[in-house]
Structure formats: structure tokens, C-alpha cells
N, C-alpha and C positions, 0 to 999 in steps of 0.2 A: 809197359805194364798193361795186362789185359783186364778188361772189366768183367765182373761176374754177371751172368744172365739170370735174372730172377723171373719167376712166373707170378704175375699179378692178376688177380681176378676180383671182380665185385660180386657180392653175394647177397641175394635176397633170402634164399633158403638157408637155414642153419644146419642142414643135414651133414655138412662136411666137418663140423666140429665134434670132437669126441667128448663124451660125458666125463666131467671132473678133470679134464686135462687143462693144464695151465699154458696159455699162449701169451708171449710178450707183446705188449702194445707198443707200436712204433710211432703212431701219429693219430691225432684225434681232430675232428672238425664237427661243427654244427651244420646241419643241412635241413632243408624243408622238403618233405615228401608229401605231396598233396596238401593237406591242411595241417599236418602234424610237424612239429619240430623234433628232430631226433639227432643222435650222435652217429657219426660214421667213424668207426675205429679201424685202423690199419694194423693188422696183427701178423706175426710171423707164425704161420701154420707148421711148416717144416723148413729144414735148411733149404734156402733158395726159393721158397714158396710163400709169397706175401698175399694176404687176403684182406679185402675190405668188407666189413660187416656192419650192416645197419642195425643199430641197437633199438630196443623198445623206447618209447617216449619217456624222457626224464622231465619232470615237472618243475624242478627248482633250478631256474636259470642261473642264479648266482653260484650254486654248487657246480653246475655244468661248466661255467666259465673258469672257475678255479681248477677244475679237473683238466679241462682242455689245455690251459696254460701250463700246468704242472707236467702233463704228458709231453707237450711239444717243446718245452724248454729243457726237458729231461731233469728238472729239479726233483721230481719223484717219478720213479719207474713203476709201472703197473702191469699186472697180468690179467688177462680175461679168462675166466673159468666158466665153462658152460655147465649149468646145473640140471639140464633136462627140461622136459615139458611138465607143467603143473596145471591142475584144474583150478580155475578161479571161480568166483561167484558167477551165477548164471550159466554154469557148466561150460565155460569158455576155456579152451586150452591155450596156455601161453608159454613161451620160452622163458626160462630163468637164467640169469647171468650173475656173476659176482666179479667185481673189480677189486683186485687185491694188490696192495703195494708189494713190490719185490723186496724181500729181506736180504737177498744176496745180489751182488753185481751179476748181470747177465753176460754171457760170453760174447755177445755181439755189441755190447756197450762201448 
């Protein structure tokens, strides 16, 4: 049996994600980047193309733990949806994301 070759890349820039497209989340972990605690999500961008995306800081550690466990144990499957760039207070531009539970079984599950 031959193994499938997947392209895996770590991403700091979000430019490769399409606006309002749903990406299945395969794995989640908590990482420290500098002085910030953040999530690193592994998503399926295209067939055979896995991407690691650093998410904005999430402040509620308990929710973060529950989310990571649910994703990694596959007890609940989630999709990442990129919502684009939004202007925040102090005229700062930030990337917006939505984590949405999958309502249907995914083909790769």
C-alpha cells in the first residue's frame, strides 16, 4: 500500500486563506509565541495540502483547553472560517476567524 504525500506548511501570514471558505480543522495545540499564548491549528486547505495557522490570542484558557481536547479527540469536529480583516479600536487592522462545529461528517473523517 502506498502512502499519500501531503504538503505541510506553517503559516504566519493569513493571505493563503480564502474569505468565508470553510477549512476542516485536523489538530489543535497551544503554543507560546514571544510573550503571547495562542492556538496553532492544523487545517486542510486543499486535498493533500495541510496548513498550520497561528490564531489570534484567546484569553479564556478553560475554553481553549476544552476546544483543543474536542478537536484532538475528534469528539467534535470544527471548521475554520476566515472572515477577513476588520478595523479595531485605535485603527488597528486585525484578522477575524470563526470556529464552527461541523454539522455533517467530513469526507476525510
